[in-house]
Structures are given as structure tokens and as C-alpha cells.
C-alpha positions in Angstrom: -97.5 -171.3 101.4 -93.8 -170.8 100.7 -91.4 -170.5 97.8 -87.8 -171.2 97.1 -85.0 -169.4 95.4 -84.2 -170.6 92.9 -87.6 -172.0 91.9 -87.9 -175.8 91.9 -89.0 -175.8 88.3 -89.0 -173.4 85.4 -92.2 -172.1 83.7 -93.4 -174.8 81.3 -91.8 -177.7 83.2 -94.0 -180.6 84.1 -94.4 -181.3 87.8 -96.8 -183.5 89.6 -99.2 -181.5 91.9 -101.1 -182.9 94.9 -104.2 -181.1 96.1 -107.2 -181.7 98.3 -110.4 -181.8 96.1 -112.3 -180.1 98.9 -109.7 -177.2 99.0 -108.2 -177.1 95.5 -106.4 -173.8 96.2 -104.1 -175.6 98.7 -101.8 -177.5 96.3 -98.2 -178.5 96.6 -95.5 -180.1 94.3 -95.6 -183.8 94.8 -91.9 -184.3 94.4 -90.5 -183.5 97.9 -87.0 -183.1 96.4 -88.2 -180.2 94.3 -90.1 -178.5 97.1 -88.0 -179.3 100.1 -85.5 -176.5 100.1 -82.8 -179.2 100.1 -80.2 -176.9 98.6 -80.6 -174.3 101.4 -80.4 -177.1 104.0 -77.2 -178.5 102.5 -75.6 -175.0 102.2 -76.5 -174.2 105.8 -75.1 -177.5 107.0 -71.9 -177.1 105.0 -71.4 -173.5 106.3 -72.0 -174.7 109.9 -69.5 -177.5 109.5 -66.9 -175.2 108.1 -67.3 -172.8 111.0 -67.1 -175.6 113.5 -63.9 -176.9 112.0 -62.5 -173.3 111.8 -63.4 -172.8 115.5 -61.7 -176.0 116.5 -58.6 -175.1 114.6 -58.5 -171.7 116.1 -59.0 -173.2 119.6 -56.1 -175.6 119.1 -53.9 -172.7 117.9 -54.9 -170.6 120.9 -54.0 -173.4 123.3 -50.6 -174.0 121.6 -49.8 -170.3 121.7 -50.8 -169.9 125.4 -48.8 -173.0 126.3 -45.7 -171.6 124.8 -46.1 -168.1 126.3 
């Protein structure tokens, strides 16, 4: 249903797969760490945190500049 970049495993790697016997075409990697997109989530969180800190610092600088003007 979805993929990830980079792929959670390389061709030939062993992974545990879970599937519904009634619908064997609907399968997923059992290890949620491999299939969760955790790297993307962590990167997005880190970028958001960095932007929030930068915004806070720029806000403090702006207040100080306006107070001294």
C-alpha cells in the first residue's frame, strides 16, 4: 500500500511478513520499525524543532532591537 525511501530492507534480506490467508495479496512487513517510516518522522520532527528554535531566537532579537530603537 505504501513504500519508503530508502527501502526498509535490501533484496535478499530476511524479513517476517504478516498476511491474511483469505487475502494473501495484502501483506505487510511484521517489524513495525522497518515499515513505519520512523526515519522520515524523526527528520521531520528535528526540522520542525530547529525551525521553532530559530523562530524563537529571531523573535527575541527583534524584541531587543525594537526596544533599543
